[in-house]
C-alpha angles and dihedrals in degrees: 000000000000091000091051091049091049092052091046091048094050092046091050091048093051090050089050090050092050089053091048093050091047088053091048095050096042093039089205088287096330129109127269089248091054090050091050092051091049092052093046091052094048119083092337091307095305115166112205111232102204087210105097112140115259124265093023094290120157122250124289124232101016119147125209131156128227111224097179127240126281112250129216110271124209109229090220087065099039127353097183131088117189131181143148117256116256129193097172116130101179095112091061093051091047089053090050090052092052095048094046089052091052103261139104111241117249109264091240090058091065119091109180097209091054090054091049094045092051089080134071114236096184096244113179110244122232118266096216113354126077093247139027119202122217120191129194135154142177141164109295114254093194106027125126111267123345139300094040122141123209114220120198120199110190118191115192121195127220115271119232111200113241091242090057095052114125120249111273128227101194127187114193112206106193128190108224097167122133094269089063088066089069117100112337097314106128093032091053089048089054092049092047093051091046087058091049095049090052089061097051123101141201109304094038120108133194133202126184127211121176131192136197115139088341135013122249138174115250096174131009117218106304129183118247089241083077092054093141090061091048093049092047089054091050094048092048094065118117132173117270139163133337127311123280101166092164092059092046094051092044091055092041093053090046090059092043093051095044092053100033115137125208110241093021134100107263108191141159115211114201116199113189148120086247096242114136119179104156126062117353109356107183128079095240093051094044094048090048089065093054102028093114090056091051090052090052091063105267104140125204131220116189119201118190126211133185135016127240111047087033129139112205092169094060095046095046096046095044089056092045095050093037093061093248146091138272126223132172120216113207097152140029087245091059090051089052091050092053102036104028113023095036103025096130090049091048093051111029120066119209098180136024128203091008113185137180129211123182117196110200120205106238089204091064106022118055098184142351142193127201112219108225130335090109092143092045097056116135133194109255092243089057091068093080095028101103091198091061114098119248132166133294116232125201130212112294094002119143132204123206124196122187124200129188106212136179119211127212106257111272094003119144137171131054110007100175148344121227118210124195122193126182145150125244106238092216105040096026087223114149117221134182131200131181138198126197119224122210134192088244087074090065116096119227093236137019090241091056091061121094118277088244091056091049090049093053091049092048094047090051091051090050089054093045091054094047092050090048093236116190088230092058099043090117092042122120130211086208088061089049089051093049091049091052092050088060093046101043097074089053095049105037106188139120094251093062092044089051091049091054089054092049093049089050091052093047091050091051093048092048090052090051091050092053094052 
């Protein structure tokens, strides 16, 4: 009986989705553009899926990985903290998708740094160097115990004006397997790529590879002056077969390498729900087949779509090992943020293998804890090992690292030095900068810190509670909500307003779970 109900439910949901997509594309007599604008303006561009599991259950067949939680470290035992930079934001978008569909996200889906880095803290970019470092600290409002300080290290990347962006040779690798027929997955992919194509310019070229059971070429590299041909190829895509991601990436990289141009952006963009069930199915095995292409400078962006039958682990690790970034598109607005508002940052890399090492002064700091970056941890000796993988940073991207620290009572002076090491993607020259941090940069109270500092701290606490961190076991979403109410008037933008709504939903769902 349960099996029959499940089949009936999925069939009904697919029929509902077909009706929704017909409504979207016909617009009840309006144009497709009018329908897109209406969706984008409604609930931050959220497109209802109509495929939530019955009885409020969470999604089936989703794959996340638990990376643990960073502990406090005594500086007498180890005074260094080393990690690869990360500008991914997918975890935040995944959380938003869960909450909007009526569920709390699984704790393992929450990566603190991706929540924090989903927001703009208005760091001033460098005028000449690759990075500018911004330091601020204050007593921790949310930290475990008392007498903890929260230290924020903000790293802002150089901004390349849009008109100075390099020409882009883009290879779209698009999953068109049967699972992409669920919800609005393939249709949202097509809309997202339509937005991207509209932002390209003369000198840019696009190729399209799709994969179901096998990979095939839909469009060889074509100049943007033939945008109608590119858009027609995108709009022609329909679901087919099972999922051979390995074959799709292999063919995509083959096109990218064959048509790579020196001095241009050479990038593969994978759009998928991350599920791979034919050929090699894990990130290590898939990347092994194309590793030589990665080493030859073809970067990879992975963009996830859908929930339920979704593999976050594969998408995140492919981007990490493919020298690229990972985003999750749950709304048309998120697609616009990635492919329209931040296109140059999405495409053009300003630093490769970027790493951070913070050296705490044991005379001033007794212990410290890095919030997040658990899956970006590096051995300390890897910091100056230029063969060790770091993170890739795009134009204008920023990275924020938060540390909870405890000072020795009465100690003042230099509390740490932050080192940043990276490789220039054009010259291959490796450079290293450092910035000393002093206790004078710590505010006397949390309220005296900048609104942006308070926002970063509050976002981190939200993530820590959702991931059920040991260090936030006494944390309260009500306290997070109250903190945001004080911050919102000082940072009036849609992202903060949306966050307040999401915290309210999470608080309500937690209360329901505890009843």
